[in-house]
N, C-alpha and C positions, 0 to 999 in steps of 0.2 A: 923594241917596244915603245921607246920614248918618242919615236917619230910617228907612231900610229895613234891618232886622236879621233875621238868621235865628238862632234858638236851638233846636237840635233835640232836646235831651234834658236832663232834670234829672239832675244828677250825684249819685248816692247814694254818699257818701264813707264808706269803711270804714277800718280801721286797717291794712289790708294795703298794703305799699309794694313797688315793684319798680323796678329800674334798666332804662332803655331808651335806646337810642342816639338822641341828639338829631339827629345828622346824618341818620339814616334817616327820622325823622319830618319833618324839613325837606324831604327829598326827596319824601315822600308828599304833603305839603301842596302842594309845587310841581307835582307830577304831577297832583294833583286840579284845580288851577286851570288847568294847561296843557290838560288834557282838556276842560274846559269851554270854553276859548278856541278849541279846535278844533271846537266845536259838538257834541261827543259826550256829550250829557247823560245818556243811559241808562248809558253806561260810567262817567260821573262818579258816578252814583247808586250804582254798585257799590262805591265807596270806603267807604260807610257800613256799620256793623254791622247785622246782621239785626234787632236789637232796636229800632232807631230808623228803619229804612227807611220805615215807614208814617207817620212824622211829617212827611216831605217827599217830594214827587214829582219826577221828572225835569223835568216841565213847570215846577214852581216854581223849580228850579235854573236853567232856561233864562230865566225871567222875571228872576230875580235878576241873572244874568250880563248880560242886555241892558241893564238899568238901570245896572249898574256900568260897562259899556262906554260908555254915553251920557255918563256923568260923567267917567270917567278914561281912556277909550281902550283900546288893546290891551294885554293882559297881557304883561309882559316877564320879570320875575324876582322872587325873594325875597331878603331879607337881614335882618340884625339880629335874631338869635334871642334871645328870652327864654324861659325854661322853668322849670317846677316840677312836682312830683308832687302829685296830689290823690287820696290813697288809691290806688285801683286804676287811676286815670286819669293821663294825662300831658298837660300843657297847654303848648303852644308858641305864642308870640306872634311874628308875623313882619311885617316891613315889606314889603308887596307893591308892586312897582314897575310902573306902567303908563305908557303914552306921554304921558299928560297930567298925571301926578302919582303920588303914593304914598298908600297907605292901609294902616293896620295891621289885621290880622285875628288872632284867637285861635282856634286849632284844638285840639280835645279828642280825644285818641286813647285807645283801650283798649290792653291789653297785647298784643293781636293786631295792633296797628297799624291798626285800623279806626277810621274817624271816628265819633264819637258826638255831635259838635256842632261848629259854628263860628259865629263872630259877629264883627261889626265891633268892633275894639278901641277902647275909649274914648280920646279925644284926651288926650295928656299934655303938660304944659309942660316936662317933664324933657328935658335934652339927650340926643341919641342919637348913636351911633357914626357917623362919616363916613369912608368909605374914603379913604386918601391918594392923591395924584396918581400916585405910583409903583406903585400896585396895578393894573397893566395885565393884565387877565385873558386877553388874547390871547397872553401870553407864558408862561403856566403852567397846569397842570391840578391839580385837587384830588381826592383819593380817600379815602373813609372807611377807617380801619384800626381794629383792636382791640388794646388793651393788656391781656393776660390775666394772671390770677394764680389761685392755687388756689381762692379764694373768689368769683371773678367776673371781670368785664372792664369796661374803660372805653373809651369812644369816643375815637378819635384822628383826626388828619387828616394825610395824606401830601400834600405840595405839591411838585410836580416841574416843572422848566422844560421847555417845549416845544422840540422840535427840537434837543435837546442829549443827548449820550450821555457816559458815563463822568464823570458830574457829582459834585461833593462833596455831602454831606448833613449837616445840623445837627439835633441833637436838643435841643429846648428843655426846660429843667427849671425849674419854678416857684419862687416865693418862699414865704414862710410862709403857713400857713392853707389852707383849702379854696379851689380855683380851677378854673375851666373851662379848656378847651383854649386859649382866647385870652388867658388870664390877665386876664379882664375886671375892670376897676375903674371903676364908673360907666359913662360912655359911651366909655371908653378900652379898647383891646384890643391891648396891646403885642405879644403873640405872633402875632396875626393880621397886624399890620403888618409885623413882621419876616419872617414866612413869605412874604408877598407881595413885599416889597422884595428879599429875597434870591433868590427864584425868578425875578424879572425880570432878575436878573444871572447866571442859570445855576446857582443853588445850591438844592438841594432841602432839605426840612425835615420833621421829624415833631414834632407837638405833640399833647397828649392831656389829657383831663380828669384832674385829680388824684384819687387814690383817696379821699381824705378828703371830697371833694365828693359822691361817689356812694355811698360806704359809710361814713357817719359813725359808725354803730354798731360798726364795727371799731376805733374809736379811743376807746373809753370806759374801757379798762383800761390795763394796762401796755403801752407800745410805745416805739419809738425812731425815729430818722430812717430806719432800714432799711425799716420798713414804710411810713413816710410818704412817703419820697422814693426811696431807693436801689434798691429792688427793681424799681419800675416804670421807672425810668430805665434800668436794665440791660436790661429787656425791650424798651424802645424802641430801645436801641442794637442789640440782637440783630435787631430788625425792620429797622433801617437796613441791616444787613449783607446782608440777603436782598432788598433792594429792587432791582427790575430797573432797570438803567441806572446804578446807583451805582458810583462808584469806591471800592472797599473800603479803599483806602489813604488815603481822604480823608473819614473820618467824624469829626465834631466834636460836642462838647457845649457848649451855651451855657446857663450857669446864671445866673439872675437873683436877686439878693438872697440868700436862704437857699440857693437852687440854685447860686449862684456860690460861696458859702462851701463848699458840699459838692462842687463840681466837681473839686477835686484828689483828693478821696476816691473819686469815681466813676472818675477817670482811673486810680487805683491798681487798681480792680476790672476795668477794661477797658483793658489795656495796648496794644491795637491802635488806640486812638483816635489820630488825627493831631494833635489839639490840643483845647484847652478855652478857652472865653471866660468871663471872670468879669465880669459886668455888675452894678455897684452891689453888690459882694460884701463882706460884713463881714470885716475882718481881725482884729477883736477877738473876745472871747467874746460870744455872742449876748446874754447878760444885760447886758453893758456897753453894747451898742448900743441895747437896749431902754431902759435907764436914761437914755441921752442923749436918745432920742426923747421920753421922758416929761418930762424937764426942758425940752426945747425947746418942746413943745406947751403946757406949763404957763405958761412965760414969754410965749409968743406969744398966748395967750388973753387976757392982760391982766386976768384975773379974780383979784383978790386977796382974795376973800371967804374966810371961815374954812372954809366947807364945801368949797370947791375946793381950798384948801390941805390940808385933811384927806384929801381924795381923792388928791391928789398924793402925800402922805406914805404913805398906805396902799398905793398902787401901788409906791412906792419900796421899802417894806418887803417886799412880795411879790417884787419883783425880786431883792432881796438874798437871799431864801430860795432863789431858783432857782439860785444859784451853787454848789450842792452838787457834790462830786466823787465821793461814795460814799453809800450808803444810810444807814448809821448806824441811827438809831431810827425812820426813816420808811419806810412801805411803798412798794413800787415803783409802785403805782397811786395814790398820794396826789397830788392835783392841786395844781399851782402854776402860776399864770398860764395856766390852761386846758390845761396839759400835765402828764402824770404825772412823778413823780420820776425814773423810768427814762429818760425823754426828756432831762431836764436833765443827768443824769449822763453819758449817752452823748455829748451834744453838747459838754458842758464839758470832757470828756476828749479831745476831738478837736482837734488842732492843724493848722489849715488852712495856716499858713505853712510848717511843717515838711514837710507833705505836698506842697506846691507846689515847695519847694526840691529835692525828690528827682526831680522830673519832668524828662525830657529832651525831651519832645514840646513843640510850640508852645503858648504861653500868651499870651492877650491879656487885659489888664486895662483895663476902661473904667469911667469914673466921671463923673457930672455934678456940677458945683458947686452947682446949685440943689436938690440932693437933701437933704431934712431927715431922711430915714429912715436912710440910710447916708451918713455925712459924708465930707468931704475927709480927715479924720483917718485913716479906714480906707485910703483910696487911698495916702496917704503911708506908711502902715505897710507895705502891699504893696510899694510902690516901694523902700523902704529894705531890706526883707527879701530881695527878689528882684533887686536892682540888679546883682548879679554874674552872674546867670543870662542868658546870651546868647540863650536860647530865649524870653525874655519880652519882650513889647511893651506899652507903657503909653500910654493915650490918655485925656486929661482934656478934658472939654467944659464950658466956662464957663456955658453956657445950659441944660443938661439937668437934669431932675428925676429922681425915682426911677423914673418910668414911661418914662424915656428920651425924653421930648418936650421941645421947646424952650420955655422960660418966661422971663419978665422978672424974676420974684421967686422967692425960695425958698419962700415960702408955707407952707401947712399941708395937711391932708387935704382941705380945702374945694376946693383946686385941682383935685382929681381929679374933681370934678363937671362940669368943663368939658371937652368933647372936644378932644383933641390927639393927633396921630399921632407915632409914633416918628420921630426925626430922620433925614432922608434922608442927611445927612452921616455919621451913625453907621453906617447900612446900607452906604454906599459904602466906609467904612473897613473894616468887617468883611469885605465881599466881597473887597477888595484884599488884606487880610491872609490870607484863606483861599486865594486864588489865588497868594499869594507875591509880590505886586507892591508 
């Protein structure tokens, strides 16, 4: 089977790009294979764009499927999406699961969601995501949603428990930088794990692609965390309020890393939230946290060469520049550490501790001791600042890293190349806290 490939069209790449719902394309690929699995090869042929239909016939699809079935058995499902834009085309690579094994396929779609090509994906030695044991799909359903703003929209996923009414719902808010709806880092997908784990315990969730992932050109000039994080979080909260079956008095936000730092600010904008979860959330200024990361990774590298030392110092100098509180002589769109001056001024003038102290709603602060990105120092600051607040609960996990998975060592970013799921213990604790137990 590995030697049998179909490649239906040469892709003529242009400079035009477009945003397309990855969930919709996954569903199209799944429906295409499901149609062939039912022996409806003429119908499957209709999935292709008119421009490429003459490159392959329904009979050729039938031959391909028979050979595939002899090797891998009956088709079951797809999982593990990787995607990228290629000019006017969108490429989705999926792990297609059969009764006798799995095989990766890459599907090429145009902006009308018509197939223009598909082929067997090359075998890779890189680790891939593996669903956790607590992801029991019999206990929950998933539905694509859209997070819209004036300039476009991002794909999202609503996960709801089956057989449950009046359920709580959690909106997940990402950490720094562009991220997909699962907050994917290598083969790790923390938000996907959390959504599955909580849904199995009767708690719904909304997760969505971060705007900077889909619309990077919107972040080339002056912007703040309002455009990067807050606006879309508020849209997701509004969507949560209108979700059928949700208990409107039990809407929560779970912010991870930067999202946790901003969760008190989000709570101030959405006073009807029942509570917020601060997961690996910086309690210090973001620049100070980045400086600590820089020092840690420099020491952990064990590289004492002059070039590495110079690189460390150059980064340290740039971090120092990011600590500005007002514009002064620098333009708002002047870039420091990949973000404009306007961004640093906004976030440096934000006091997350003061914002959290004012809250009367429930607050849960969770931290892992194996986290090198946001350290125990931040957790201790949160604890000291909010110790008198009876609405705040603190949970420290000796074995968890920044991606909320159990680890033996503190490690570095290399640790993120190994698949590991979000701790079941953490999910249990979050569910109990939400349910007030």
